[in-house]
TORTOR-208317 format. One record per residue (C-alpha): residue number from 1; residue in three letters; x, y, z. Coordinates in Angstrom, 3 decimals. Layout:
 seq type        u        v        w
 NUM  ALA        X        Y        Z
...
END
This chain:
 seq type        u        v        w
   1  MET  -79.600   -4.830  -95.870
   2  ALA  -80.874   -7.219  -93.213
   3  GLY  -77.275   -8.094  -92.314
   4  THR  -76.400   -4.399  -91.934
   5  SER  -79.417   -3.796  -89.668
   6  ALA  -78.485   -6.764  -87.500
   7  LYS  -74.903   -5.468  -87.208
   8  LEU  -76.109   -1.972  -86.218
   9  GLU  -78.454   -3.453  -83.633
  10  ALA  -75.623   -5.546  -82.174
  11  ASN  -73.391   -2.453  -81.986
  12  ASN  -76.157   -0.523  -80.211
  13  ILE  -76.564   -3.312  -77.665
  14  ASN  -72.795   -3.365  -77.047
  15  ASN  -72.699    0.425  -76.643
  16  GLN  -75.605    0.332  -74.175
  17  ALA  -73.854   -2.394  -72.171
  18  THR  -70.657   -0.311  -72.039
  19  GLU  -72.589    2.763  -70.886
  20  ALA  -74.414    0.779  -68.195
  21  ASN  -71.222   -0.824  -66.833
  22  LYS  -68.658    1.820  -65.924
  23  ILE  -66.079   -0.471  -64.332
  24  GLU  -65.560   -4.142  -65.147
  25  ILE  -63.124   -6.158  -63.027
  26  SER  -62.361   -9.673  -64.212
  27  GLY  -60.227  -12.389  -62.590
  28  LEU  -58.147   -9.802  -60.732
  29  SER  -55.299  -11.042  -58.529
  30  LYS  -52.410   -9.243  -56.867
  31  ILE  -49.395  -10.964  -55.306
  32  TYR  -46.694   -9.033  -53.471
  33  LYS  -43.224  -10.554  -53.446
  34  GLY  -41.375  -10.365  -50.141
  35  ARG  -38.292  -11.675  -48.384
  36  ASN  -40.465  -13.968  -46.296
  37  GLY  -42.495  -15.255  -49.218
  38  ASP  -45.413  -14.110  -51.334
  39  THR  -48.461  -12.287  -49.992
  40  ILE  -51.725  -12.717  -51.887
  41  ALA  -53.536   -9.408  -51.494
  42  LEU  -56.321  -10.117  -54.018
  43  GLN  -57.423  -13.433  -55.467
  44  ASN  -59.591  -13.964  -58.545
  45  THR  -61.798  -10.891  -57.987
  46  ASP  -64.746  -10.158  -60.285
  47  LEU  -66.915   -7.047  -59.983
  48  THR  -69.054   -4.844  -62.200
  49  ILE  -69.919   -1.276  -61.191
  50  LYS  -72.627    0.581  -63.077
  51  ASN  -72.447    4.078  -64.468
  52  ASN  -73.142    6.728  -61.763
  53  GLU  -73.321    4.048  -59.073
  54  PHE  -72.140    4.686  -55.505
  55  VAL  -70.385    1.605  -54.131
  56  CYS  -68.753    1.209  -50.720
  57  VAL  -66.212   -1.471  -49.847
  58  VAL  -65.790   -2.829  -46.315
  59  GLY  -63.721   -5.599  -44.781
  60  PRO  -60.966   -6.286  -42.256
  61  SER  -57.555   -4.603  -42.470
  62  GLY  -55.332   -6.268  -45.031
  63  CYS  -58.186   -7.658  -47.131
  64  GLY  -57.044   -5.832  -50.278
  65  LYS  -59.459   -2.887  -50.340
  66  THR  -56.816   -0.250  -51.001
  67  THR  -54.960   -2.546  -53.400
  68  LEU  -58.144   -2.911  -55.421
  69  LEU  -58.666    0.870  -55.479
  70  ASN  -55.048    1.459  -56.528
  71  ILE  -55.363   -1.001  -59.412
  72  ILE  -58.604    0.628  -60.604
  73  GLY  -56.852    3.988  -60.379
  74  GLY  -53.890    2.708  -62.377
  75  LEU  -51.541    3.427  -59.450
  76  GLU  -50.287   -0.148  -59.378
  77  ALA  -50.473   -3.128  -61.709
  78  ALA  -52.376   -6.360  -61.171
  79  THR  -50.544   -9.674  -61.176
  80  SER  -53.297  -11.171  -63.333
  81  GLY  -56.775  -10.287  -64.562
  82  SER  -58.020   -6.971  -65.886
  83  VAL  -59.840   -3.743  -65.047
  84  ARG  -61.794   -1.905  -67.721
  85  VAL  -63.328    1.553  -67.490
  86  ASP  -65.824    2.293  -70.263
  87  GLY  -64.566   -0.839  -72.000
  88  LYS  -60.929    0.344  -72.071
  89  GLU  -58.340   -1.609  -70.132
  90  VAL  -56.632    0.293  -67.318
  91  ASN  -52.862    0.369  -67.794
  92  GLY  -52.013    3.417  -65.693
  93  PRO  -53.515    6.615  -64.234
  94  GLY  -56.029    8.531  -66.324
  95  ARG  -57.860   11.806  -65.878
  96  GLU  -61.208   10.010  -66.113
  97  ARG  -60.372    8.600  -62.640
  98  GLY  -59.984   10.964  -59.696
  99  VAL  -58.549    9.787  -56.373
 100  VAL  -59.120   11.115  -52.840
 101  PHE  -57.022    9.619  -50.033
 102  GLN  -57.364    9.743  -46.249
 103  GLN  -54.400   12.131  -46.119
 104  TYR  -55.312   15.397  -47.798
 105  ALA  -52.064   15.714  -49.821
 106  LEU  -52.539   19.451  -50.276
 107  PHE  -49.633   21.694  -51.219
 108  PRO  -49.026   23.768  -48.060
 109  TRP  -47.434   26.649  -49.991
 110  LYS  -50.432   27.034  -52.298
 111  THR  -53.754   28.663  -51.464
 112  VAL  -56.968   26.654  -51.471
 113  LEU  -57.774   28.061  -54.920
 114  LYS  -54.335   27.182  -56.317
 115  ASN  -54.567   23.662  -54.883
 116  VAL  -57.839   23.093  -56.726
 117  GLU  -56.427   24.683  -59.883
 118  PHE  -53.392   22.386  -59.893
 119  GLY  -54.884   19.520  -61.898
 120  LEU  -56.524   21.969  -64.277
 121  LYS  -53.144   23.574  -64.964
 122  LEU  -51.722   20.162  -65.844
 123  ARG  -54.594   19.759  -68.301
 124  GLY  -53.566   22.985  -70.037
 125  LEU  -56.472   25.255  -69.095
 126  ASN  -55.637   28.957  -69.143
 127  GLN  -55.611   31.049  -65.968
 128  LYS  -59.124   32.453  -66.402
 129  GLU  -60.647   29.004  -67.080
 130  ARG  -58.786   27.467  -64.144
 131  LYS  -59.942   30.158  -61.738
 132  GLU  -63.589   29.997  -62.817
 133  LYS  -63.751   26.216  -62.657
 134  ALA  -61.905   25.995  -59.334
 135  GLU  -64.182   28.615  -57.777
 136  SER  -67.290   26.775  -58.941
 137  TYR  -66.151   23.540  -57.262
 138  LEU  -65.121   25.338  -54.084
 139  GLU  -68.618   26.776  -53.998
 140  LEU  -69.999   23.267  -54.471
 141  VAL  -68.209   22.074  -51.308
 142  GLY  -68.964   25.271  -49.379
 143  LEU  -65.452   26.761  -49.366
 144  LYS  -65.614   29.659  -51.827
 145  ASP  -64.995   32.148  -48.993
 146  PHE  -61.738   30.333  -48.153
 147  ALA  -60.294   30.400  -51.677
 148  HIS  -57.300   32.519  -50.637
 149  ALA  -56.590   30.728  -47.345
 150  TYR  -53.702   28.308  -46.912
 151  PRO  -54.111   24.676  -45.774
 152  LYS  -52.600   25.448  -42.340
 153  GLU  -55.519   27.824  -41.736
 154  LEU  -58.146   25.126  -42.314
 155  SER  -59.659   22.438  -40.128
 156  GLY  -59.257   18.770  -41.049
 157  GLY  -62.760   18.626  -42.502
 158  MET  -62.164   21.728  -44.599
 159  LYS  -58.907   20.291  -45.947
 160  GLN  -60.744   17.159  -47.002
 161  ARG  -63.363   19.259  -48.778
 162  VAL  -60.548   20.980  -50.683
 163  ALA  -59.228   17.545  -51.690
 164  ILE  -62.696   16.537  -52.891
 165  ALA  -63.107   19.819  -54.818
 166  ARG  -59.713   19.250  -56.444
 167  ALA  -60.712   15.741  -57.505
 168  TYR  -64.058   16.938  -58.885
 169  ALA  -62.531   19.943  -60.677
 170  VAL  -60.772   17.814  -63.294
 171  GLU  -64.203   16.307  -63.992
 172  PRO  -63.382   12.606  -63.661
 173  GLU  -66.017   10.070  -64.566
 174  VAL  -64.986    7.816  -61.676
 175  LEU  -64.209    9.018  -58.152
 176  LEU  -62.035    6.655  -56.080
 177  MET  -62.058    7.447  -52.350
 178  ASP  -59.848    5.629  -49.827
 179  GLU  -61.246    6.264  -46.327
 180  PRO  -61.394   10.023  -46.954
 181  PHE  -63.181   10.727  -43.652
 182  GLY  -61.325    8.189  -41.515
 183  ALA  -59.202   10.731  -39.616
 184  LEU  -62.048   13.142  -38.833
 185  ASP  -64.113   13.545  -35.682
 186  ALA  -67.616   12.043  -35.680
 187  GLN  -69.475   15.342  -36.166
 188  THR  -67.302   16.511  -39.072
 189  ARG  -67.478   13.051  -40.609
 190  ALA  -71.295   13.075  -40.503
 191  GLN  -71.356   16.541  -42.068
 192  LEU  -69.047   15.533  -44.909
 193  GLN  -71.037   12.357  -45.562
 194  GLU  -74.133   14.481  -46.206
 195  GLU  -72.186   16.978  -48.320
 196  LEU  -70.648   14.192  -50.390
 197  LEU  -74.086   12.700  -51.067
 198  LYS  -75.444   16.090  -52.152
 199  THR  -72.452   16.593  -54.461
 200  TRP  -72.768   13.078  -55.896
 201  GLN  -76.482   13.583  -56.584
 202  LYS  -75.684   16.820  -58.462
 203  GLN  -72.639   15.538  -60.344
 204  LYS  -73.601   11.860  -60.807
 205  LYS  -70.121   10.380  -60.768
 206  THR  -69.374    6.699  -60.347
 207  CYS  -68.053    6.455  -56.763
 208  PHE  -65.874    3.672  -55.341
 209  PHE  -65.538    4.424  -51.626
 210  ILE  -63.481    2.437  -49.100
 211  THR  -64.374    2.583  -45.415
 212  HIS  -63.953    0.603  -42.202
 213  ASP  -67.191    2.120  -40.897
 214  VAL  -70.268    0.017  -41.684
 215  GLU  -72.619    2.870  -40.709
 216  GLU  -70.851    5.129  -43.193
 217  ALA  -71.109    2.505  -45.932
 218  VAL  -74.868    2.072  -45.452
 219  ILE  -75.607    5.824  -45.311
 220  LEU  -73.697    6.435  -48.562
 221  ALA  -73.901    3.443  -50.860
 222  GLN  -76.321    1.832  -53.254
 223  ARG  -74.361   -1.392  -52.846
 224  VAL  -71.913   -2.491  -50.159
 225  ILE  -69.154   -4.905  -51.154
 226  ILE  -67.922   -7.096  -48.287
 227  MET  -64.390   -8.403  -48.748
 228  SER  -63.007  -11.485  -47.072
 229  ALA  -59.917  -11.766  -44.904
 230  ARG  -56.690  -12.250  -46.844
 231  PRO  -56.442  -13.403  -49.519
 232  GLY  -58.889  -10.671  -50.486
 233  ARG  -61.981  -11.814  -52.337
 234  ILE  -65.481  -10.445  -52.675
 235  LYS  -67.410  -12.314  -50.000
 236  GLU  -70.833  -10.802  -50.625
 237  ILE  -72.590   -7.788  -52.128
 238  ILE  -75.497   -6.211  -50.238
 239  ASP  -78.023   -3.899  -51.902
 240  VAL  -78.935   -0.837  -49.837
 241  ASP  -82.544   -0.263  -50.888
 242  ILE  -83.006    2.991  -48.958
 243  PRO  -84.132    5.945  -51.079
 244  TYR  -82.106    9.139  -51.464
 245  PRO  -81.752   11.813  -50.227
 246  ARG  -80.298   10.402  -47.023
 247  ASP  -79.060   12.228  -43.948
 248  GLN  -78.164   11.378  -40.369
 249  SER  -81.827   10.880  -39.485
 250  THR  -81.791    7.925  -41.912
 251  LYS  -79.793    6.044  -39.276
 252  LEU  -82.965    5.843  -37.170
 253  ASP  -84.847    4.063  -39.952
 254  GLU  -85.661    0.394  -39.282
 255  ARG  -84.494   -0.644  -42.750
 256  TYR  -81.164    1.139  -42.231
 257  ILE  -80.651   -0.602  -38.891
 258  SER  -81.516   -3.980  -40.410
 259  ILE  -79.042   -3.603  -43.305
 260  LYS  -76.325   -2.245  -41.004
 261  ASN  -76.677   -5.207  -38.657
 262  GLU  -76.648   -7.684  -41.534
 263  ILE  -73.448   -6.217  -42.979
 264  TRP  -71.744   -5.825  -39.613
 265  SER  -72.373   -9.468  -38.677
 266  LYS  -70.747  -10.608  -41.950
 267  VAL  -67.798   -8.221  -41.594
 268  TYR  -67.292   -9.290  -37.978
 269  ARG  -66.920  -12.902  -39.064
 270  GLU  -64.109  -11.804  -41.359
 271  TYR  -62.440   -9.897  -38.505
 272  LEU  -62.549  -13.115  -36.474
 273  GLU  -60.826  -14.941  -39.343
 274  VAL  -57.996  -12.402  -39.255
 275  SER  -57.500  -12.845  -35.504
 276  LYS  -57.141  -16.643  -35.720
END
């Protein structure tokens, strides 16, 4: 009886650990083979991301940020090491992981509504279910009135909101975002940052967000991961201890400015390494 109780307690502890840690990256390396030799994109990377955590990744170009995201998303394979989501090893794409890229990748011949419905159709939902769910997520990103518009009729920021709605609609547990606001003007970018935070606070997804913009990282994230110049490694992790909700006025806060400057100085050193 005592042995059974101990076993149950151990199982409970293991389950709690799995729930707390959404993504576990261990000893991850990626080497690309080329005609001019091998390129080490990632080297011996370890990282744990908690359930519902918002993490931003910054670092110089070529430091392996996108490679890391693609491996988490199952879009490419690691050379060595492992990625686990909810304790299960990632061996390919899965619907528990949604991806949003810098390019919107919308189908130009489909309406906004049909673009958002696309992933739901692949999941086998009937037409009524698809429409209701797609409309609810378009409302979440403020585009319900544009459901029957085509991508060519939308601004860049609106297209990106459609892409975010499409990713959310399939209800992934992890949202992987590769510089989704990088091509937008400053005003639209600031607006979408605030909208993304509001959506994240409602939906409570685990977010892995890549950006070159340190200000963006600090306004969004609970933790900022700084990656080193190639070969890509995690140089440092900075906690952003600024309470939510955050908006653009947060950028005037002394604590925000202090964290931004700390991160920027570390990232700048890595940029200097690249230019050597």
